[in-house]
C-alpha positions in Angstrom: 0.8 0.8 14.2 -2.2 2.1 12.3 -1.1 5.7 12.7 2.3 4.9 11.3 0.8 3.1 8.3 -1.5 6.0 7.6 1.4 8.4 7.7 3.5 6.2 5.3 0.6 6.0 2.9 -0.3 9.7 2.9 3.3 11.0 2.8 5.1 8.5 0.6 3.0 5.9 -1.2 -0.2 7.7 -2.0 1.4 10.6 -3.9 3.2 8.1 -6.1 0.0 6.1 -6.8 -2.1 9.1 -7.4 0.4 10.5 -9.9 -0.5 7.6 -12.1 -4.3 8.0 -11.6 -4.7 5.4 -8.9 -5.5 5.6 -5.2 -4.7 3.5 -2.1 -6.4 3.4 1.3 -5.9 1.5 4.5 -8.8 -0.9 5.0 -7.7 -2.7 8.2 -4.8 -3.8 10.4 -5.2 -7.3 11.7 -2.3 -8.5 13.9 0.6 -8.3 11.5 -1.5 -8.2 8.3 -2.2 -4.9 6.6 -5.2 -4.8 4.2 -5.0 -2.1 1.5 -7.5 -1.2 -1.2 -6.2 -0.1 -4.6 -8.6 1.8 -6.8 -8.7 4.1 -9.8 -6.4 3.1 -12.6 -4.6 0.7 -10.2 -7.5 -1.6 -10.1 -7.0 -2.8 -13.7 -3.3 -1.9 -14.3 -1.0 -4.5 -15.7 1.8 -3.0 -13.8 0.2 -3.6 -10.4 2.6 -6.5 -9.5 5.5 -4.1 -9.8 3.7 -1.4 -7.8 2.9 -3.8 -5.0 6.3 -5.6 -4.7 8.7 -2.8 -5.7 6.9 0.3 -4.3 4.4 -0.4 -1.6 5.8 -3.4 0.2 9.4 -2.2 0.6 8.3 1.1 2.1 6.0 -0.6 4.6 8.4 -3.4 5.5 11.4 -1.1 5.9 9.4 1.0 8.4 7.3 -1.7 10.1 9.4 -4.8 9.9 9.8 -7.7 7.5 7.3 -9.9 9.4 4.3 -7.9 8.3 2.1 -9.2 5.5 0.1 -7.1 3.1 -3.1 -8.1 1.4 -4.8 -6.1 -1.4 -8.3 -5.5 -2.4 -9.3 -4.1 -5.8 
């Protein structure tokens, strides 16, 4: 599952995040929980709730299943 997550991050999610001056990296995968670190402009952006719920989570859940949970570090 880790390889699939890294692929989704690098090919789909990361370019979108980086276009706005932020960055995202995979910290860990613990059972069905994915831990992601957001940095750069994402760390203090007021739009981060939109980015997480409307960009990151739908891509990951569509590919990996609705049962996964995603936790963020800033």
